N, C-alpha and C positions, 0 to 999 in steps of 0.2 A: 777470865772471861765468864760472866754469869751464864748459867746453862741456858737460860731463855733465849739468848741472842744467837745461839748456834742454829744453823739451818736444820740440822738433823733433829734437834729437839722440837723446833717449831712445826716441822712437817709431820713427824711421827707421833707427837704427843699433844702439844698445845692446839694445833690446827688440823689434826687428822679428822676431827668432826667440827661442827659449828657450836657445840655445846658451851665451851668456855667463853668464846667471844660473845655469844648471845647472853650469857649470864652477866658479863661486864656491861653490855649495852643496856640491859634491862633496868639497872639501877638508876639510869639517867632519866627515867620517867618521873622522878621526884623533883625535877627542876622547878624553880619558881618562875622562870622566864616564860613569857607568853609564847615564844617560839623555841623549837628544839634547836640543838647545836647544829644539826644538818640544815635546817631552814635558815639559821643565822649565816652559815657558810654561803649558801646560794644568794642570800640578800646582799652579800659583799661582792658577788660577781657582777661585772659590768656587761651584762648580756646585751644591753641595748646598743652597745658599740658594734655589734654584728648586724649587717643588713638583714631585714626581715625575710627577704627572699633567698637568703644564703643558707645552705646546709652546713651546720656547724659540726665539725669532726671532733669527737671527744674520746680521749683515752683515759680509762679509769684503772689506775695501777694499784693493785691491792684492794680490789673492789669489796672484799668481805662478803657480807650477807645482803647487801643492797639497801640498807637503811636510808642512805642519802637519797636514793631514787624514790623509795616509798614515801618518805616524808615530803618530797618536793614534786610529787607526781603531777599535780594540776598545773603548776607553773612551768615545769619542764616540757610538758606536752604542748605548750604554746609555740615551741621552737621546732625547726626542722633539724633533727639530730641524726648523726651517723656515729654510733657508739661502739667502741671496742672495750669490753670488760675483761680485765685480767686479774689473776691472783696466782700465787705459787702453790696454793692448796686446791686440789681438785674438789674437795668438799665445799670450799667457799664458792668456787665457780658454779657448782651445781645449785647451791642455795641462791646465788645471785640470779641465775637463769629463772629459777622458780619465782623469785620476788620481783622481777622486772618485766613480767609478761604484759603489764598494762602500759609500759613505756612505749610511746610511738617511735617510729623510725627504724632504720636499719640497725641491727644488733648482732655483734659477734662476741662469742665467749671463748677465751683461750687461757691456758695455763702459761704464765710467764712470771719472771722474777725481775724486780726493780734493778738488779745488777746485770741483767741480760735483756735489754730492750732494743737491740740493734735493728730488728726488723721493722720497728715503728718510727725510726728516726725521720724527722722532717715532715711529718704527715698531719699534725693535729693543731687545731685552734685552741683547744682546752685540754690540758693534762691535769688530772686529779690524782693526788697521792696523799691520802688522808690517814694519818697515824700509821705510817708504813716505813718511813726511812730508818727508824730505829731498829728494824729487823735486818737491815743490810749489814753485812760484815764490813764492806767498804762504802762508807757513807759518801765520800767524795765522788766515787764512781756512780753511785745511785743518783746523786744530784746532777752530775754531768749528763747522765743518760736522760733524765727528765727534761733538761734543757734542750738536748738534741732532738727530742721527740716533737718539739714545737716547730710549726712551719714558719714562714717568713712574714705572715700577716702581722702588721704592727699591733693589732688588737689581741693577738694570741697571748695566752698566759698559762702558767702552771700554778695550781692551788695546792699548797702543802700545809698540813696541820700536824701538831704534836701536843705535848702537855708540859706544864711547868714542873720543876722539882718539887714544888709544894702541892701539886695536884693530888687530891684525895689522900694526903700523907697520913692523916690521923688513923685511917683504916689499917695501914701497915704498922704504925707505931704501937697501936693497941695489940696487934698480933704478936709483935716482938716482945712486948712486956709480958705476955702470957706464956710465951714459949721461945726460947733462944734460937730454936730451929726454924721459926717462922721466917720465910724469905722477905727481906725488905729491899733486896736488889730487884728492881722492876724491869720489865721489858723496855720501858721508855727511857731508862737512865742513860743510855748511850747517845740519845738524840733528844734531850729535853729542850725546852724553850731557850734555856741558857746556852746550850751548845749550838742550837740552830741559829741563834742570833749572830754567832760568829762564823758559821760555816756557809750559810745560804748566800751571803753577799759575795762570796768568792765565785759563785756560779750564776747569779741572777742580779738584776735590779729589783728590789723587793719593796712592797708596802706591807706593813704589819698591822693586824687587828688583833684584839684580845677579848675573849669572853671569860669573865671571872664571876662566879656566882656560888650559891650554896645549894646543895641537895638537902631536902628535908625528908629523910627516909622514915617511913612508918610501917614497913613490912620486913620482919626479921628474916623470913625465908629468902627474900631477894638479896638482902645484905649478906646473909650466910653464903648464898650462891656466888656472890662477887668475891668474898674472901676465899672460898674454896677454889675458885678458878685459877688462883696462883699457886695453890698447894697440891691439889690432886694430880695435875699432869706431871709434877716432879716426883710423885710417890713419896712425899715427906710424911713421916709418922709424927703427928703432933701429940703432946702430952694428953693423958686421959682427962676428959672434962674440958678440953680447950673451948669447944663451941658453947658449952654450958656457961663457962666463965665469961666468954665474950658476950653472950646474951644478957648476963647480969649487968654488964656495962651499958649495953644497948638499952635495956629496960630502965635503968636508972636515969639515963639522959632522956629517954622517951617520956618518962613520968615528970621530969623537971621542965623540959622544953615543949613537949608535945610532939617531938620528932628527934631523930638522930641526925646530927649535922655533919655534912661532909663538904669541905671547901674544894672547889675545882677551878682550875685556871688553864685555859687552852688558847694558844695563839694560832692565827691563820696568816699565812704568808701568801700574798698575791705576787707572783714572780714573773718578770719579763726577761726575755733574752737580752744579754749584754750586747 
C-alpha cells in the first residue's frame, strides 16, 4: 500500500498543514479554460431544480481549503444555503472557516472522515466529495456513506470528482527519469477515473462529465512547489541537483513552446440515490 493512502501519513504529514495542498492547487492557475475547475463543477449542478424559497442543505466532505466556495462566491450567495463543512484534517477545517467568511447562510465546521459519516445520514440535498474518496481505505464504505447522507428529495445528488490515470502524468515521469526514488505512486491511484467508473455505479445512478485540458505553466517556482508537494512530506532524499536538472527540462520546453505543458483530465460524477 503506498504510504500516501494511509490515514496516519495523511494526517501527520501531507495534511498536517495546508502547505502541500495549496502548492498543488496553485499550479491550476495556468489553465487555458475561461472558467476554473471549481466553476465548471458548479455549472454542472442543476441548482435550478431546487425551489427558490427552499433552504438547500449542503454537506462538504473533505472541504480542504475552501477554493470551491471562493471561486463560486457570487453564484452560491444567490441561494439559501445551510452548509456543514467537514474534513479529517483540523488544519483544513480552520482554513475553510477562514476562506468562507463571505458565504451567506448557516455554516457549521466539523472534523469528520468520509468513512465515518453516520451522524449526517439522511439529511442533505447536496453532498460534495471532491478529490477525496481516494483517501479512504475502504472506498466502498466511503461511497455507501455518501449515498446515505442524501435525503429523500428526488432532486438531491452527490457530487464526486477524481482524476484520470493520465492526469498530470508527465510531471511524475520526468521526476522518475531523474531519480529512481522519485515517487510515481500518487494519492489518486487507488481511485482514479478508471476505478471510479466501475465502483460508483454499485452505489449510485450516475451522470459523468469530464474536463480535459492543458496547463501552460510559465512559473518555475510554482511547478517546483507542485513537484515538492509529493516528495517533502515523505522525507525522500533526492539525488543532488535534482531540481536543477528538472529546471533544465522545464527551461528547454519553455523556450520551445513558450510554456511547460501539463495535460490534466478530471471527471465529475453527479450521483443520485438508487
